[in-house]
C-alpha positions as CSV (number, residue, x, y, z in Angstrom):
1,M,181.0,103.3,33.1
2,K,180.7,106.5,35.2
3,K,177.7,107.3,37.2
4,H,176.1,110.4,36.8
5,K,175.8,112.2,39.9
6,T,172.4,114.2,40.2
7,K,172.3,117.5,42.4
8,H,170.6,117.1,45.6
9,N,168.1,119.7,45.9
10,K,167.8,120.7,49.6
11,N,164.3,121.6,49.3
12,A,163.2,118.5,47.3
13,S,162.6,116.4,50.5
14,K,160.6,119.2,52.3
15,R,157.0,119.4,51.6
16,P,155.5,122.4,50.9
17,E,153.7,123.9,54.1
18,Q,150.0,122.8,53.7
19,K,147.3,125.3,54.9
20,P,144.2,123.8,56.4
21,R,141.4,123.3,53.9
22,P,138.4,125.6,54.6
23,D,136.3,122.5,55.3
24,K,138.8,121.4,58.0
25,Q,139.2,124.5,59.8
26,H,136.2,124.2,62.0
27,S,136.4,120.3,62.2
28,S,135.7,120.5,66.1
29,E,132.4,122.5,65.1
30,R,131.6,119.8,62.8
31,R,132.3,117.0,65.1
32,A,130.7,118.7,68.3
33,A,128.3,116.1,69.8
34,Q,124.8,117.3,70.8
35,A,125.0,118.9,74.4
36,N,122.1,117.8,76.8
37,L,122.8,120.1,79.7
38,Y,123.3,124.0,79.3
39,G,123.2,127.1,81.3
40,F,125.5,128.1,84.3
41,H,123.5,126.7,87.2
42,A,122.7,123.4,85.5
43,V,126.3,122.8,84.3
44,R,127.7,123.8,87.6
45,E,125.6,121.4,89.8
46,A,126.1,118.5,87.3
47,W,129.8,119.2,87.1
48,L,129.9,118.9,91.0
49,N,127.6,115.9,91.2
50,E,129.8,112.8,91.6
51,E,127.2,110.5,90.3
52,R,127.1,112.3,87.1
53,Q,129.4,110.9,84.2
54,I,130.6,113.9,82.1
55,N,131.8,113.1,78.5
56,T,132.3,116.6,77.2
57,F,132.6,120.0,78.3
58,Y,131.7,122.9,75.9
59,C,132.4,126.5,76.8
60,T,133.3,129.9,75.4
61,Q,136.7,131.6,76.5
62,N,134.6,134.1,78.4
63,A,132.4,131.5,80.2
64,L,135.4,129.3,81.2
65,E,136.8,132.4,82.9
66,G,133.7,132.6,85.1
67,F,133.7,128.9,85.6
68,E,136.9,128.6,87.3
69,E,135.7,128.6,90.9
70,T,133.6,125.6,89.9
71,L,136.6,123.8,88.4
72,G,138.5,124.4,91.4
73,E,135.6,122.8,93.8
74,A,135.4,119.8,91.5
75,L,139.3,119.3,91.9
76,Q,139.2,119.4,95.7
77,K,136.3,116.7,95.6
78,G,138.7,114.8,93.3
79,L,136.2,114.5,90.5
80,V,137.5,113.5,87.3
81,R,136.3,115.8,84.5
82,P,137.1,116.2,81.1
83,Q,139.0,119.4,79.6
84,A,137.2,122.2,78.1
85,T,136.5,122.4,74.6
86,I,136.6,125.9,73.6
87,L,134.1,126.9,71.1
88,D,132.8,130.6,70.1
89,K,129.3,131.3,70.6
90,A,128.2,130.3,67.0
91,Q,129.8,127.0,67.3
92,L,128.2,126.4,70.8
93,D,124.7,127.2,69.4
94,K,125.1,124.3,67.1
95,T,125.5,121.9,69.6
96,L,122.1,122.9,71.1
97,P,118.7,123.1,70.0
98,Q,117.8,126.4,68.3
99,G,117.3,129.3,70.8
100,S,118.7,127.7,73.7
101,V,120.0,130.1,76.3
102,H,123.5,128.6,77.2
103,Q,125.5,131.3,78.9
104,G,128.5,130.1,77.1
105,L,128.3,126.6,79.1
106,A,127.1,123.0,77.9
107,L,127.9,119.4,78.8
108,V,127.4,116.1,77.0
109,T,126.6,113.8,80.0
110,S,125.1,110.4,81.0
111,G,121.5,110.6,82.0
112,A,120.5,111.1,85.6
113,P,120.5,107.8,87.6
114,E,117.4,105.9,87.2
115,M,115.0,105.7,90.2
116,D,111.6,104.3,91.1
117,L,109.2,104.8,93.8
118,E,111.0,102.2,96.3
119,D,114.1,104.2,96.1
120,I,112.5,107.3,97.3
121,L,110.6,105.4,100.0
122,I,114.0,103.9,101.2
123,R,115.6,107.4,101.4
124,E,112.6,108.8,103.3
125,R,111.9,105.9,105.6
126,S,113.8,107.3,108.6
127,K,112.2,110.7,108.5
128,E,109.0,111.6,110.6
129,S,108.0,114.4,108.2
130,S,108.3,113.7,104.5
131,L,106.7,115.2,101.5
132,I,106.6,113.7,98.1
133,V,105.3,115.2,95.0
134,I,103.4,113.6,92.1
135,L,102.7,115.2,89.0
136,D,99.9,113.8,87.0
137,Q,100.6,114.4,83.3
138,V,102.4,117.7,83.9
139,T,104.4,117.8,80.5
140,D,105.6,121.0,79.8
141,P,109.4,121.2,80.5
142,H,109.5,124.7,81.5
143,N,106.6,123.8,84.3
144,V,108.2,120.7,85.3
145,G,111.7,122.3,85.7
146,A,110.3,125.2,87.7
147,I,108.6,122.6,89.9
148,L,111.8,120.7,90.6
149,R,113.5,124.0,91.6
150,S,110.7,124.6,94.0
151,V,110.7,121.0,95.4
152,C,114.5,121.3,96.0
153,A,114.1,124.6,97.7
154,F,111.3,123.7,100.0
155,G,113.1,120.3,100.8
156,A,110.7,117.9,99.6
157,G,111.9,114.1,99.4
158,G,111.3,113.5,95.7
159,V,109.0,113.7,92.7
160,I,107.1,111.0,90.8
161,M,105.8,111.3,87.3
162,Q,104.3,109.1,84.8
163,K,106.6,107.4,82.3
164,K,104.4,107.7,79.4
165,H,104.0,111.6,79.5
166,A,106.9,113.1,81.4
167,P,109.5,115.1,79.8
168,E,113.2,114.2,79.8
169,L,115.5,115.5,82.6
170,N,117.8,117.7,80.4
171,G,117.8,120.5,78.0
172,V,115.3,123.3,78.7
173,L,113.9,121.4,81.7
174,A,117.2,121.2,83.4
175,K,117.9,124.9,82.5
176,T,114.9,125.9,84.3
177,A,115.3,123.6,87.2
178,C,118.7,125.7,87.7
179,G,120.5,122.2,88.8
180,A,117.8,120.9,91.0
181,I,117.8,117.8,89.1
182,E,121.1,116.9,90.5
183,H,119.5,117.0,94.1
184,V,116.0,115.8,93.9
185,P,115.3,112.3,93.4
186,V,112.7,111.9,90.4
187,A,111.1,108.5,89.8
188,Y,109.2,107.2,86.7
189,E,106.1,105.1,87.4
190,T,103.6,103.3,84.9
191,N,100.4,103.8,87.1
192,L,100.1,106.7,89.2
193,S,96.9,105.4,91.1
194,R,99.0,102.3,92.1
195,S,101.9,104.4,93.2
196,I,99.3,106.3,95.6
197,E,98.3,103.2,97.0
198,T,102.0,102.0,97.8
199,L,102.4,105.5,99.5
200,Q,99.3,105.1,101.6
201,K,100.4,101.7,102.6
202,H,103.8,103.3,103.9
203,G,101.8,105.8,106.2
204,Y,101.7,108.6,103.6
205,F,98.4,111.0,103.4
206,V,97.7,112.1,100.0
207,Y,96.6,115.4,99.0
208,G,95.2,116.4,95.7
209,L,95.4,120.1,94.6
210,D,92.0,121.0,93.2
211,E,89.8,124.0,93.2
212,R,87.0,122.3,94.8
213,G,89.3,121.2,97.8
214,E,89.3,122.8,101.4
215,D,91.5,125.8,102.0
216,I,95.1,124.6,102.1
217,A,95.8,127.2,104.9
218,Q,93.3,125.4,107.2
219,A,95.0,121.8,106.6
220,N,97.1,119.8,108.8
221,T,99.7,118.7,106.5
222,S,102.3,117.7,109.0
223,G,103.9,114.0,109.1
224,K,104.3,111.9,105.8
225,S,102.3,113.8,103.0
226,V,102.1,113.4,99.3
227,L,101.1,116.4,97.0
228,V,99.3,115.6,93.7
229,L,99.5,118.1,91.1
230,G,97.6,117.9,87.7
231,A,98.0,119.4,84.2
232,E,97.1,122.8,83.6
233,G,93.4,122.8,82.1
234,P,92.4,119.3,82.8
235,G,93.7,119.3,86.4
236,L,93.9,115.8,88.0
237,R,92.5,112.8,86.3
238,R,89.4,111.3,87.7
239,L,91.1,107.9,88.9
240,V,94.1,109.8,90.2
241,K,91.8,112.1,92.1
242,D,89.7,109.2,93.5
243,H,92.7,107.8,95.2
244,C,93.7,110.8,97.0
245,D,92.7,111.1,100.7
246,S,91.7,114.6,100.5
247,L,91.6,117.7,98.1
248,L,93.2,121.0,98.9
249,R,92.9,124.2,97.2
250,L,94.8,127.7,97.2
251,P,92.7,130.3,98.5
252,M,92.7,133.0,95.8
253,H,90.3,136.1,95.8
254,G,91.5,138.3,92.7
255,S,89.8,138.9,89.4
256,M,91.8,136.2,87.8
257,P,91.6,133.3,90.5
258,S,94.1,131.1,88.7
259,I,97.9,130.4,88.4
260,N,99.8,128.2,86.4
261,V,100.9,124.7,87.7
262,S,104.7,125.6,88.6
263,N,103.4,128.7,90.5
264,A,100.9,126.6,92.5
265,A,103.4,124.1,93.4
266,A,105.5,126.8,94.7
267,V,102.6,128.2,96.8
268,A,101.5,124.8,98.1
269,L,104.9,123.6,99.0
270,Y,105.5,126.6,101.3
271,A,102.1,125.8,102.8
272,F,103.5,122.2,103.5
273,S,106.7,123.3,104.9
274,K,104.9,125.3,107.6
275,G,103.1,122.0,108.6
């Protein structure tokens, strides 16, 4: 019985070329994890911080070109960093809270290393002159970020905030701080009054910033000092104020004798830097 040969169609084994489905074309956009750091300075300082674990690096093509110098610095330091995930602006916008000014750069990272008051005291113990800042229920991330930037600029040794009311060290706070969160130790404590007592036992003189205090320009702020700043409006809470050794005020004589807490912090930090 003869077997019938079938003609082999050369194209039969070849599958037709499949075009990506519309819902698959932007899969990188849909899978993009939520970024927690963004903006050139915040991303740059985190990228160069060897204590930071960076999981994902999002950027636009234009922003990547402006980031080449930083990439080179990281290579020289031997830092292991992820490859860039190139997104367009619309895709990058979707990895961040609405309205974020990201400048084409964003990271998914581990959190900043956790610290407490004892860690800051250990770092500062060998210094004859040391300044630590306490924020008493200052909760606005823009203000906290700006204060951290000033703390870094004037060389203060660290910031202490209350766990319950403090904003996280990422997002808009980190963007406003311009990378300062990578350089300034930040400790979260449960009870600020107790923290003040601990600092006093370690030889720190504690100043609270309050409009009823003495002129900061006349105060001797050399040595080991603590500057306590309260929230705008309420100011220092009574118990925190009572624990301060002295109260200081900024000398203001204009028709609007008040400034916001981040500006007040910058002026006070300058005064402390002069000793």
